[in-house]
C-alpha positions as CSV (number, residue, x, y, z in Angstrom):
1,M,0.0,0.0,0.0
2,Q,1.2,3.5,-0.7
3,D,1.4,6.2,2.0
4,N,-2.1,7.9,2.1
5,S,-0.7,11.4,2.2
6,I,1.2,10.8,-1.0
7,V,-1.9,9.2,-2.7
8,Q,-3.9,12.2,-1.7
9,L,-1.5,14.6,-3.2
10,V,-1.1,12.6,-6.4
11,N,-5.0,12.3,-6.9
12,D,-5.4,16.0,-5.9
13,S,-2.9,17.1,-8.7
14,A,-4.7,14.8,-11.2
15,I,-8.2,16.2,-10.4
16,I,-7.0,19.7,-10.5
17,E,-5.4,19.1,-14.0
18,Q,-8.7,17.5,-15.2
19,I,-10.9,20.3,-13.9
20,S,-8.6,23.0,-15.4
21,L,-9.0,21.4,-18.8
22,I,-12.8,21.1,-18.4
23,V,-13.1,24.8,-17.6
24,Y,-10.6,25.7,-20.4
25,Q,-12.6,23.7,-22.9
26,A,-15.8,25.6,-21.9
27,V,-14.1,28.9,-22.8
28,V,-13.0,27.4,-26.2
29,D,-16.5,26.1,-26.9
30,M,-18.2,29.4,-26.1
31,Q,-15.8,31.3,-28.4
32,Q,-16.6,29.0,-31.3
33,Q,-20.4,28.7,-30.6
34,Q,-21.4,31.9,-28.8
35,P,-18.6,34.4,-28.8
36,Q,-20.8,37.2,-27.6
37,L,-20.8,35.5,-24.2
38,L,-17.1,36.2,-23.8
39,Q,-16.0,39.6,-22.5
40,E,-15.2,41.7,-25.5
41,K,-11.5,41.9,-25.1
42,Y,-11.2,38.1,-25.1
43,R,-13.3,37.4,-28.1
44,K,-10.7,37.7,-30.8
45,I,-8.1,35.6,-28.9
46,D,-7.5,32.2,-30.5
47,W,-8.2,30.1,-27.4
48,R,-7.3,26.9,-29.3
49,D,-3.7,28.2,-29.5
50,R,-1.4,25.9,-27.2
51,R,0.1,29.1,-25.6
52,Y,-3.2,30.2,-24.4
53,Q,-4.3,26.8,-23.2
54,S,-1.1,26.5,-21.2
55,A,-1.4,30.0,-19.7
56,F,-5.1,29.5,-18.8
57,C,-4.6,26.1,-17.3
58,S,-1.5,27.1,-15.4
59,K,-3.2,30.1,-13.8
60,L,-6.2,28.1,-12.8
61,K,-4.1,25.2,-11.4
62,T,-2.1,27.6,-9.4
63,Q,-5.2,29.1,-7.9
64,L,-6.9,25.8,-7.1
65,G,-3.6,24.5,-5.6
66,E,-3.6,27.2,-3.0
67,S,-6.7,25.7,-1.3
68,I,-7.6,22.2,-0.1
69,D,-11.3,22.9,0.5
70,W,-13.4,22.2,-2.7
71,N,-16.0,24.8,-1.8
72,T,-13.3,27.4,-1.8
73,R,-11.9,26.0,-5.0
74,L,-15.4,26.2,-6.8
75,R,-15.7,29.8,-5.8
76,K,-12.3,30.5,-7.4
77,I,-13.3,28.8,-10.6
78,H,-16.5,30.9,-10.6
79,K,-14.5,34.0,-9.9
80,L,-12.1,33.3,-12.7
81,L,-14.8,32.6,-15.2
82,H,-16.2,36.1,-14.4
83,F,-13.0,37.6,-15.8
84,F,-13.7,36.0,-19.2
85,M,-17.4,35.6,-19.5
86,V,-20.3,38.1,-19.4
87,S,-23.0,37.5,-16.8
88,A,-25.4,36.0,-19.3
89,Y,-23.1,33.0,-19.7
90,F,-23.9,31.9,-16.2
91,Q,-27.6,31.4,-17.1
92,T,-26.9,29.1,-20.1
93,P,-27.3,25.3,-20.4
94,E,-23.7,25.2,-21.3
95,F,-22.6,26.6,-18.0
96,R,-24.8,24.2,-16.1
97,E,-23.5,21.3,-18.0
98,M,-19.9,22.3,-17.4
99,A,-20.6,22.8,-13.6
100,Q,-22.2,19.4,-13.5
101,T,-19.1,17.8,-15.1
102,V,-16.9,19.5,-12.5
103,Q,-19.1,18.4,-9.7
104,T,-19.1,14.9,-11.0
105,A,-15.3,14.8,-11.2
106,I,-15.1,16.2,-7.6
107,R,-17.5,13.6,-6.2
108,R,-15.6,10.8,-7.9
109,Q,-12.4,12.0,-6.4
110,I,-13.9,12.3,-2.9
111,K,-15.1,8.8,-3.2
112,V,-11.7,7.6,-4.2
113,E,-10.0,9.4,-1.3
114,S,-12.5,8.0,1.3
115,N,-12.3,4.4,0.1
116,G,-8.5,4.5,-0.3
117,L,-6.5,3.8,-3.4
118,V,-5.5,0.1,-4.0
119,H,-2.0,-0.2,-5.5
120,S,-1.6,-2.7,-8.3
121,E,1.2,-3.6,-10.5
122,N,-0.7,-2.5,-13.6
123,P,-2.7,0.5,-12.5
124,Q,-5.4,1.9,-14.8
125,P,-6.5,5.6,-15.1
126,P,-9.1,6.1,-12.3
127,L,-11.4,8.1,-14.5
128,S,-14.5,7.4,-16.7
129,S,-14.5,7.5,-20.4
130,S,-15.6,11.1,-20.2
131,V,-12.0,12.1,-19.8
132,N,-11.3,11.0,-23.3
133,S,-13.4,13.9,-24.6
134,L,-11.2,16.4,-22.7
135,P,-8.3,18.2,-24.4
136,G,-5.4,15.9,-24.4
137,I,-1.8,16.9,-23.3
138,A,1.7,15.8,-23.9
139,I,4.3,15.2,-21.1
140,L,8.0,15.6,-21.4
141,L,10.3,13.5,-19.2
142,L,14.0,14.4,-19.2
143,D,16.9,12.6,-17.7
144,A,19.0,15.8,-17.4
145,E,22.1,14.0,-16.5
146,N,22.2,12.0,-19.8
147,L,20.6,14.6,-22.1
148,Q,20.5,18.4,-22.3
149,I,17.9,20.0,-24.4
150,D,17.7,23.7,-25.2
151,I,14.7,25.9,-26.0
152,E,15.0,25.4,-29.8
153,T,15.0,21.6,-29.3
154,E,11.9,22.0,-27.1
155,K,10.2,23.9,-29.9
156,F,11.2,21.1,-32.4
157,L,9.7,18.6,-30.0
158,G,6.5,20.6,-29.6
159,R,6.0,20.7,-33.4
160,I,6.3,16.9,-33.6
161,C,3.6,16.4,-30.9
162,N,-0.1,16.4,-31.7
163,Y,-1.0,17.8,-28.2
164,P,0.6,20.7,-26.3
165,I,3.4,19.9,-23.9
166,Q,1.8,20.9,-20.7
167,I,4.0,19.0,-18.2
168,K,7.7,19.0,-18.2
169,V,9.7,17.0,-15.6
170,A,13.5,16.9,-15.3
171,F,15.4,14.3,-13.2
172,A,18.9,14.9,-11.9
173,N,21.2,15.2,-8.9
174,W,20.8,19.0,-9.0
175,R,23.6,19.7,-6.5
176,S,26.1,18.4,-9.1
177,M,24.5,20.3,-12.0
178,G,25.7,23.9,-11.2
179,K,23.0,26.4,-12.1
180,K,21.1,24.1,-14.4
181,D,18.4,23.7,-11.8
182,A,17.5,27.5,-11.9
183,E,17.6,27.4,-15.8
184,F,15.2,24.4,-16.0
185,H,12.9,25.9,-13.3
186,N,12.7,29.2,-15.2
187,R,11.7,27.2,-18.4
188,G,8.8,25.6,-16.5
189,Y,10.2,22.3,-15.5
190,E,9.2,20.4,-12.3
191,L,12.5,19.3,-10.9
192,I,13.0,16.0,-9.2
193,H,16.2,15.5,-7.2
194,V,17.9,12.1,-7.0
195,P,20.8,10.9,-4.9
196,P,24.3,10.6,-6.4
197,G,24.8,7.6,-8.6
198,K,25.2,6.5,-12.2
199,D,21.7,5.2,-12.7
200,S,19.8,7.3,-10.1
201,A,18.2,9.7,-12.5
202,D,17.1,7.1,-15.1
203,V,15.8,4.7,-12.5
204,K,13.7,7.5,-10.8
205,M,12.5,8.6,-14.2
206,A,11.4,5.1,-15.2
207,T,9.6,4.7,-11.8
208,V,7.7,7.9,-12.0
209,G,7.1,7.6,-15.8
210,S,5.6,4.2,-15.6
211,S,2.5,5.4,-13.8
212,I,2.4,8.9,-15.3
213,F,-1.0,8.2,-16.9
214,V,-2.5,7.8,-13.4
215,H,-1.3,11.1,-12.2
216,Y,-2.4,12.9,-15.5
217,P,-5.3,11.0,-17.0
218,T,-5.6,13.5,-20.0
219,A,-2.1,12.5,-21.1
220,R,-2.0,11.3,-24.7
221,E,1.7,11.6,-25.6
222,V,4.9,11.3,-23.6
223,L,8.3,12.3,-24.7
224,V,11.1,10.1,-23.0
225,C,14.2,12.2,-23.3
226,S,17.3,10.2,-22.4
227,S,20.4,8.7,-24.2
228,D,20.4,5.9,-21.7
229,G,19.3,2.5,-23.1
230,V,17.4,1.6,-19.9
231,M,14.6,3.9,-21.0
232,T,13.6,1.4,-23.7
233,H,11.7,-0.4,-20.9
234,L,9.7,2.8,-19.9
235,Y,9.1,3.4,-23.6
236,N,7.5,-0.1,-24.0
237,T,5.5,0.2,-20.7
238,L,3.8,3.5,-21.7
239,Q,3.0,2.2,-25.1
240,T,1.1,-0.8,-23.8
241,H,-1.2,1.7,-21.9
242,G,-2.3,3.3,-25.2
243,L,0.0,6.3,-25.1
244,T,1.9,7.6,-28.0
245,V,5.5,7.6,-26.9
246,Y,8.4,9.4,-28.4
247,L,11.9,8.2,-27.6
248,V,14.2,11.2,-27.7
249,R,18.0,10.6,-28.0
250,K,21.1,12.5,-29.0
251,K,23.4,11.2,-31.8
252,G,26.3,13.4,-32.5
253,D,25.0,16.8,-33.5
254,Y,21.4,15.6,-33.9
255,I,18.5,14.9,-31.7
256,T,16.6,11.9,-33.0
257,V,12.9,11.2,-32.1
258,L,11.3,7.8,-32.6
259,N,7.5,7.7,-32.8
260,S,6.0,4.5,-31.2
261,Q,2.9,4.7,-33.4
262,T,4.4,5.2,-36.8
263,N,7.9,3.8,-36.0
264,Q,9.3,6.8,-37.9
265,T,12.3,8.8,-36.9
266,K,12.7,12.6,-37.2
267,S,15.9,14.5,-36.6
268,H,16.8,17.9,-35.4
269,N,20.3,19.5,-36.2
270,L,21.6,21.1,-32.9
271,N,23.7,23.4,-35.1
272,T,20.8,24.8,-36.9
273,P,20.8,28.7,-36.6
274,T,18.2,29.9,-34.2
275,D,17.0,32.6,-36.5
276,L,16.5,30.2,-39.5
277,P,13.2,31.1,-41.1
278,S,10.4,28.6,-41.5
279,P,9.6,27.5,-45.1
280,G,6.6,29.9,-45.1
281,E,8.6,32.8,-43.7
282,F,11.4,32.1,-46.3
283,I,9.0,32.4,-49.2
284,A,7.7,35.7,-47.9
285,Q,11.2,37.0,-47.4
286,L,12.1,36.1,-51.0
287,K,9.0,37.8,-52.3
288,Q,9.7,41.0,-50.4
289,I,13.3,41.2,-51.6
290,I,12.1,40.8,-55.2
291,K,9.5,43.5,-54.7
292,D,12.0,45.8,-53.1
293,E,14.5,45.3,-56.0
294,Q,11.8,45.8,-58.6
295,T,10.9,49.2,-57.0
296,K,14.5,50.2,-56.8
297,T,15.6,49.1,-60.4
298,G,12.3,49.5,-62.3
299,Q,12.8,46.0,-63.7
300,D,10.3,43.2,-63.1
301,W,12.7,40.3,-63.8
302,L,15.7,39.9,-61.6
303,R,18.7,37.5,-61.8
304,L,18.6,34.8,-59.2
305,S,22.3,35.8,-58.3
306,R,21.0,39.3,-57.5
307,I,18.3,38.0,-55.3
308,S,20.7,35.7,-53.6
309,S,23.1,38.6,-52.9
310,R,20.4,40.8,-51.5
311,F,19.1,38.0,-49.2
312,Q,22.6,37.3,-47.8
313,T,23.1,41.0,-47.2
314,K,19.7,41.5,-45.4
315,Y,19.5,38.3,-43.4
316,K,23.2,37.5,-42.9
317,M,22.8,33.9,-44.2
318,T,22.9,32.3,-47.7
319,L,20.0,31.0,-49.7
320,S,21.8,27.7,-50.1
321,R,22.1,27.4,-46.3
322,V,18.4,27.9,-45.7
323,V,17.4,25.6,-48.6
324,A,19.8,22.7,-47.5
325,I,18.2,22.7,-44.0
326,Q,14.5,23.5,-44.6
327,F,14.2,21.9,-48.1
328,T,16.3,18.8,-47.9
329,G,17.4,17.6,-51.3
330,K,16.4,20.8,-53.2
331,K,18.4,23.3,-55.0
332,V,17.9,27.0,-54.7
333,R,16.2,27.4,-58.1
334,D,13.9,24.5,-57.2
335,I,12.3,26.7,-54.5
336,F,11.0,29.2,-57.2
337,I,10.0,26.5,-59.7
338,D,8.1,24.5,-57.0
339,N,6.0,27.6,-56.1
340,P,4.4,28.6,-59.3
341,T,1.7,30.5,-57.5
342,E,4.3,32.8,-56.0
343,F,7.1,33.0,-58.6
344,A,7.7,32.9,-62.3
345,V,11.0,31.6,-63.7
346,H,12.7,32.2,-67.1
347,Q,16.1,31.3,-68.5
348,L,17.5,33.0,-71.5
349,P,19.2,30.8,-74.3
350,G,22.9,30.4,-73.9
351,E,22.8,31.5,-70.2
352,S,23.3,29.3,-67.1
353,G,21.6,31.8,-64.7
354,V,17.8,32.3,-64.4
355,Y,15.5,35.2,-64.0
356,I,12.8,35.4,-61.3
357,T,9.8,37.6,-60.8
358,T,6.8,37.4,-58.4
359,F,3.7,36.0,-59.9
360,E,1.8,39.2,-59.6
361,I,3.4,41.3,-62.4
362,P,2.8,45.1,-61.7
363,S,0.3,46.6,-64.2
364,G,1.9,48.4,-67.1
365,S,5.1,46.4,-67.2
366,T,6.5,45.2,-70.5
367,P,6.3,41.6,-71.6
368,S,8.5,39.2,-69.7
369,N,10.8,38.1,-72.5
370,E,11.0,41.7,-74.0
371,T,12.1,43.0,-70.5
372,I,14.8,40.4,-70.3
373,I,16.0,40.4,-73.9
374,R,16.0,44.2,-74.2
375,S,18.4,44.3,-71.2
376,D,20.8,42.1,-73.2
377,N,20.4,44.3,-76.3
378,S,18.3,41.8,-78.3
379,S,14.9,42.5,-79.9
380,Q,11.4,41.0,-79.4
381,T,8.2,41.6,-81.4
382,G,5.3,43.4,-79.5
383,N,1.9,42.1,-78.8
384,S,-0.2,44.7,-80.7
385,N,-1.6,41.9,-83.0
386,L,-2.8,39.7,-80.2
387,L,-6.6,38.8,-80.4
388,K,-9.2,39.6,-77.7
389,P,-9.9,36.3,-76.0
390,D,-13.7,36.3,-76.2
391,S,-14.1,32.8,-77.4
392,R,-12.4,29.4,-77.0
393,V,-10.8,29.7,-80.5
394,N,-9.4,33.3,-79.8
395,L,-8.2,32.3,-76.3
396,E,-6.3,29.3,-77.7
397,Q,-4.7,31.5,-80.3
398,V,-3.7,34.1,-77.7
399,V,-2.2,31.5,-75.4
400,T,-0.4,29.8,-78.3
401,K,1.1,33.2,-79.4
402,I,2.4,33.7,-75.7
403,V,3.9,30.2,-75.6
404,T,5.5,30.8,-79.0
405,A,7.0,34.1,-77.8
406,L,8.4,32.6,-74.6
407,T,10.0,29.6,-76.3
408,V,11.2,31.0,-79.6
409,N,14.5,32.1,-78.3
410,S,14.8,29.5,-75.6
411,T,17.0,26.4,-75.5
412,S,14.0,24.5,-74.2
413,V,10.8,23.8,-76.1
414,Y,8.8,24.0,-72.8
415,V,8.1,26.8,-70.4
416,P,6.4,26.6,-66.9
417,I,2.7,27.3,-67.4
418,A,3.0,29.9,-64.5
419,N,5.1,32.0,-66.9
420,V,2.4,31.7,-69.5
421,A,-0.3,32.7,-66.9
422,T,1.8,35.6,-65.8
423,E,2.3,37.0,-69.3
424,F,-1.4,36.5,-70.1
425,N,-2.4,38.4,-66.9
426,R,0.0,41.2,-68.0
427,Q,-1.4,41.6,-71.5
428,E,-5.0,41.1,-70.8
429,G,-5.3,42.7,-67.3
430,Q,-7.1,39.6,-65.9
431,S,-6.1,36.2,-64.9
432,I,-6.4,33.2,-67.2
433,T,-8.5,31.4,-64.6
434,N,-11.1,34.2,-64.7
435,V,-11.3,34.1,-68.5
436,L,-11.7,30.3,-68.5
437,K,-14.6,30.7,-66.0
438,T,-16.2,33.5,-68.1
439,L,-16.1,31.4,-71.2
440,K,-17.3,28.3,-69.2
441,L,-14.1,26.4,-70.0
442,G,-13.6,25.2,-66.4
443,N,-11.0,26.6,-64.0
444,K,-8.0,24.4,-64.6
445,F,-5.4,25.9,-66.8
446,P,-3.4,22.8,-67.3
447,R,-6.5,21.0,-68.5
448,F,-7.3,23.7,-71.0
449,L,-3.7,23.7,-72.3
450,Q,-4.0,19.9,-72.8
451,S,-7.1,20.4,-74.9
452,C,-5.4,23.0,-77.2
453,S,-4.5,21.3,-80.6
454,G,-1.3,23.2,-81.2
455,L,0.2,22.7,-77.7
456,K,1.8,19.9,-75.7
457,V,2.0,19.6,-71.9
458,K,4.2,17.7,-69.6
459,K,4.6,17.6,-65.8
460,V,8.1,17.9,-64.3
461,G,7.8,17.0,-60.6
462,A,4.9,19.1,-59.4
463,V,5.3,21.7,-62.1
464,Y,3.4,21.8,-65.5
465,H,5.2,22.8,-68.5
466,V,3.9,23.7,-72.0
467,G,5.4,23.9,-75.5
468,I,4.4,24.2,-79.2
469,L,3.3,20.9,-80.8
470,S,5.6,20.1,-83.7
471,S,3.8,19.9,-87.0
């Protein structure tokens, strides 16, 4: 049998965790279903965001933990809700249902405490199936003596998980860890001190971790962070209880994460720059650099080498560095080719470099090939004889002329269809998709090109290319 005081503290922590999530979910539901019941300043907050869930639950758990009497705790819940909800909320069926759920959880807990908790070798979560409908959480267990993880690694682990990391526990003999205890405490870790000894931290971590689902019944995922092989047993134990377990280890300059559900491994480079942009941020940065240079030079098309130079000057890192880390296996030019809705790409005959522009060509700009070729002292025929695309036949002729103009001086007989769409938009003042819809020809540009008798279409990777069909 376990010591009753320890049992009571464990159960108390678990029920506070459960009730905090119940109340939090009530706020989320109201924002989605009846946002007018939230105080005005809280209506626009995305309460589903993990940061807000963590902050809300942490605040409520702290307040509930300050009292041991449940009547006092209920008053604190009611008081906290008044900060977020208007008075009308407390007259709704939703509030009564939430209050009933909280009362049921409390009565169940009081019953467990009065009857005592029987210890078994294979404990099960002492909650009904209603817990499964509550927001799940992820728990991070760290053997700090065998593995150190920084804030960037934590962010990486958070992106892998499907649930927010709400509980972080670090095990170590903290007297021998210098100021690490203060550092981990400031980062929100619960610290568990173990006596000196080679295996003390991992043994304690395995003991606590093997019953973590009892203490935190809403746990859905557990990150077991240790480079010690003994953690494999904990990994298997948690997995048998239906939890998704991530085995986190360090190998050289990489943190590897093994997912128990998929058996897949993901890696994080510890030498990755902390200011490296995400893929989405990277695309936005490239577009802004191109637009800034277009404004500065008056040219719509820019050499890739110029864009690369401006990026390195502005962000103090190279394009190739970002691409190598964020787009494994890709080359720099692939980023522009693989994003035809954002960029258009063109290569002049006899040149190894490529020219880039954003997909939205500014109104009044000259044709793409003319702009590029004129800058190299060549000539290009104008577009004064192009037909107005007011029928399928005329539209096909207009598009065919554009494809011909783009390929006539090119070493390739194909061009990306994004380039064709860009040139069409420049000449006609409207997108090709809008014209297709107006003429009732569908809204798929590749499909229309495939139906044109004088054109041929091929797909290279994820990008469609079009050329003139040889007679």
